C-alpha positions as CSV (number, residue, x, y, z in Angstrom):
1,M,-91.4,-29.5,-8.7
2,P,-92.2,-29.3,-12.5
3,T,-92.9,-33.0,-12.5
4,L,-95.9,-32.2,-9.8
5,L,-97.6,-29.7,-12.2
6,P,-99.3,-32.0,-14.6
7,P,-100.8,-34.3,-12.0
8,L,-102.0,-31.1,-10.0
9,Y,-103.3,-29.7,-13.3
10,L,-105.1,-33.0,-14.3
11,A,-106.6,-33.4,-10.7
12,F,-108.0,-29.7,-11.0
13,L,-109.6,-30.7,-14.5
14,A,-111.1,-33.8,-12.7
15,T,-112.6,-31.7,-10.4
16,Q,-114.2,-29.5,-12.7
17,L,-115.7,-32.5,-14.4
18,Y,-116.9,-34.1,-11.3
19,A,-118.3,-30.8,-9.7
20,L,-120.5,-30.2,-12.9
21,N,-121.6,-33.6,-13.9
22,F,-122.0,-35.0,-10.3
23,H,-121.4,-33.2,-7.1
24,F,-123.7,-30.4,-8.2
25,P,-126.4,-32.0,-10.4
26,H,-128.6,-30.1,-12.9
27,P,-132.1,-29.7,-11.1
28,P,-135.4,-30.9,-12.3
29,S,-136.6,-27.6,-12.4
30,G,-133.9,-26.3,-14.9
31,L,-131.4,-23.5,-15.0
32,A,-132.0,-19.9,-14.5
33,Y,-129.2,-19.0,-17.1
34,P,-129.1,-21.7,-19.5
35,I,-126.8,-19.6,-22.0
36,S,-124.5,-19.0,-19.1
37,I,-123.7,-22.5,-18.1
38,Q,-123.0,-23.2,-21.8
39,L,-120.4,-20.2,-22.0
40,L,-118.8,-21.5,-18.5
41,K,-118.4,-24.7,-20.3
42,L,-117.1,-23.2,-23.5
43,F,-114.6,-20.7,-21.5
44,S,-113.6,-23.9,-19.4
45,V,-112.9,-25.9,-22.6
46,I,-110.9,-23.2,-24.3
47,A,-108.7,-22.4,-21.1
48,G,-108.2,-26.2,-20.6
49,L,-107.0,-26.6,-24.3
50,L,-104.8,-23.3,-24.1
51,S,-103.1,-24.2,-20.6
52,W,-102.6,-28.0,-21.7
53,T,-99.7,-28.1,-23.9
54,P,-97.5,-25.7,-21.6
55,I,-98.2,-27.4,-18.4
56,V,-98.2,-30.9,-19.6
57,S,-95.0,-30.4,-21.5
58,S,-93.2,-28.1,-19.0
59,S,-90.7,-27.3,-21.6
60,T,-90.2,-23.9,-20.3
61,T,-90.3,-23.5,-16.8
62,T,-89.1,-20.9,-13.8
63,P,-88.9,-21.7,-10.0
64,L,-91.4,-18.6,-9.7
65,G,-93.9,-19.5,-12.2
66,T,-94.1,-23.3,-11.0
67,T,-94.3,-22.6,-7.4
68,I,-97.1,-19.9,-7.8
69,A,-99.1,-22.2,-10.2
70,A,-98.5,-25.3,-7.8
71,A,-99.6,-23.3,-4.7
72,F,-102.9,-22.1,-7.0
73,F,-103.8,-25.9,-7.8
74,L,-103.0,-27.3,-4.4
75,S,-105.1,-24.4,-2.7
76,S,-108.0,-25.1,-5.4
77,Q,-108.0,-28.8,-4.8
78,L,-107.9,-28.7,-0.9
79,L,-110.5,-25.9,-0.9
80,F,-112.8,-27.9,-3.0
81,I,-112.2,-31.2,-1.0
82,W,-113.4,-29.2,1.9
83,T,-116.4,-27.7,0.3
84,A,-117.4,-31.3,-1.0
85,L,-117.1,-32.8,2.2
86,T,-119.3,-29.8,3.7
87,T,-121.9,-29.9,1.0
88,R,-122.4,-33.8,0.3
89,P,-122.6,-34.9,-3.4
90,R,-126.1,-34.0,-5.2
91,T,-127.4,-32.0,-2.4
92,F,-126.9,-28.8,-4.1
93,S,-127.6,-27.5,-7.7
94,V,-125.2,-26.8,-10.3
95,I,-124.2,-23.2,-11.1
96,F,-127.2,-21.3,-12.5
97,G,-129.9,-23.7,-11.2
98,R,-133.3,-22.6,-10.7
99,V,-134.1,-23.9,-7.0
100,T,-135.8,-22.6,-4.2
101,P,-133.2,-22.4,-1.2
102,Q,-134.3,-24.9,1.7
103,Y,-131.4,-24.4,4.2
104,V,-128.4,-22.2,4.8
105,V,-124.6,-23.8,5.0
106,D,-122.5,-22.0,7.3
107,M,-120.0,-24.6,8.3
108,G,-116.5,-25.5,7.0
109,P,-115.2,-23.0,4.4
110,F,-118.8,-21.5,4.2
111,A,-117.9,-20.0,7.7
112,Y,-115.3,-17.7,6.1
113,A,-116.6,-16.9,2.5
114,R,-120.0,-17.5,1.2
115,H,-118.9,-18.9,-2.1
116,P,-116.1,-21.1,-1.7
117,T,-116.8,-23.7,-4.1
118,Y,-116.4,-20.8,-6.9
119,V,-113.2,-19.7,-5.2
120,S,-111.8,-23.2,-5.6
121,Y,-112.5,-23.1,-9.4
122,A,-111.1,-19.7,-9.6
123,L,-107.8,-20.7,-8.1
124,G,-107.3,-23.5,-10.5
125,W,-107.7,-21.4,-13.4
126,L,-105.2,-18.6,-11.7
127,G,-102.9,-21.4,-11.3
128,A,-103.0,-21.8,-15.1
129,V,-102.9,-18.6,-16.4
130,S,-100.0,-17.6,-13.7
131,Y,-97.8,-20.5,-15.4
132,V,-98.1,-19.8,-18.7
133,L,-97.8,-16.0,-18.3
134,I,-94.7,-16.1,-15.6
135,S,-92.8,-19.1,-17.1
136,Y,-93.1,-19.0,-21.0
137,L,-94.2,-15.2,-21.7
138,P,-90.7,-13.6,-20.6
139,V,-88.9,-16.5,-22.6
140,Y,-91.0,-15.8,-25.6
141,L,-90.7,-12.0,-25.4
142,T,-86.7,-12.1,-24.6
143,K,-85.8,-15.0,-26.9
144,G,-88.6,-15.8,-29.2
145,T,-88.9,-19.3,-27.6
146,D,-92.2,-20.6,-28.0
147,V,-94.1,-23.8,-26.2
148,E,-92.8,-27.1,-27.5
149,G,-95.2,-28.6,-30.1
150,A,-97.4,-25.7,-29.7
151,W,-99.8,-25.1,-32.7
152,M,-100.5,-21.3,-31.7
153,S,-98.2,-18.5,-30.8
154,L,-97.5,-17.7,-27.2
155,P,-99.4,-14.2,-27.4
156,V,-102.4,-15.3,-29.0
157,R,-102.5,-18.4,-26.4
158,S,-101.8,-15.9,-23.6
159,A,-104.5,-13.6,-24.8
160,G,-107.1,-16.2,-25.4
161,L,-106.3,-18.0,-22.0
162,V,-106.6,-14.6,-19.9
163,T,-109.9,-13.8,-21.9
164,A,-111.4,-17.0,-21.0
165,A,-110.3,-17.0,-17.2
166,V,-111.7,-13.4,-17.0
167,G,-115.2,-14.6,-18.5
168,L,-115.0,-17.8,-16.1
169,M,-114.4,-15.1,-13.2
170,W,-117.5,-13.1,-14.6
171,L,-119.7,-16.2,-14.5
172,Y,-118.6,-17.5,-11.2
173,R,-119.9,-13.9,-9.8
174,R,-123.1,-14.2,-11.8
175,G,-123.7,-17.4,-10.2
176,A,-123.1,-16.3,-6.8
177,V,-125.3,-13.3,-7.0
178,L,-128.1,-15.5,-8.5
179,E,-127.8,-17.8,-5.4
180,E,-128.1,-14.9,-3.0
181,E,-131.0,-13.3,-5.0
182,Q,-132.9,-16.7,-4.6
183,F,-132.4,-16.5,-0.8
184,L,-133.4,-12.9,-0.5
185,K,-135.6,-12.0,-3.3
186,D,-137.2,-15.0,-4.8
187,Q,-135.7,-14.1,-8.3
188,E,-135.3,-17.1,-10.4
189,T,-136.8,-19.6,-8.0
190,V,-138.8,-22.5,-8.8
191,S,-142.3,-21.2,-10.3
192,G,-144.9,-21.0,-7.9
193,E,-142.4,-21.4,-4.8
194,K,-141.1,-18.6,-2.6
195,T,-138.2,-18.7,-0.1
196,R,-139.4,-19.5,3.3
197,E,-139.2,-16.3,5.4
198,G,-137.0,-18.3,8.0
199,I,-134.6,-19.2,5.4
200,R,-134.6,-15.5,4.3
201,V,-133.9,-14.1,8.0
202,E,-131.3,-17.0,8.4
203,Y,-129.2,-16.0,5.3
204,L,-129.2,-12.3,6.2
205,A,-127.8,-13.1,9.6
206,Y,-125.4,-15.5,7.7
207,M,-124.3,-12.6,5.3
208,R,-123.8,-10.5,8.5
209,R,-121.7,-12.9,10.0
210,V,-119.9,-14.1,6.8
211,K,-119.3,-10.7,4.9
212,S,-116.9,-11.9,2.0
213,R,-118.3,-13.4,-1.0
214,W,-114.5,-14.7,-1.8
215,V,-111.6,-14.0,0.3
216,P,-112.3,-13.5,4.1
217,G,-111.9,-10.2,5.5
218,I,-110.9,-8.9,2.0
219,V,-113.9,-9.2,-0.7
């Protein structure tokens, strides 16, 4: 199982690059929150760097930590692939895009949660955090064993990774709220444009059918 983690982790990082740079393009109308997307990129780089050595080296591992991390990474990949196949490349804006919604997607994973793309991102980062905290931190606290080849102590690495992950979750939530406001309130849409009333009504009906933003039946 440990040998599966590096490929799954690398696939998750590749997914992030693909999503932000190709599948969801920057719209010609620009971004509603340009600073937020820079923060998202910064937190992603920090989280990637801090989790890279522990996951790729797998110098210390536990069955529990490995299993949980692998489940998160695999779930992240499968959900993103499902979402990407449902939305098609370059159809929707990157997170925080300033756009006027044209139609509602309620198929595939969108039939169960309103923002499955962000859920897929979050699952991957939760995999990285869980692996470091479960596989490495207990060993460090009991035996003082750090990550092999580490350039930063494990407590500092863990705190930085958790902070970056929490920051990413907050940004995903902000992106989700923005998108819903563009559908319902014309907030941060393209200047001079308004969401069509039919789209607004359709999205309200969609929200009544799919009440969960993130996890079906829970939140």
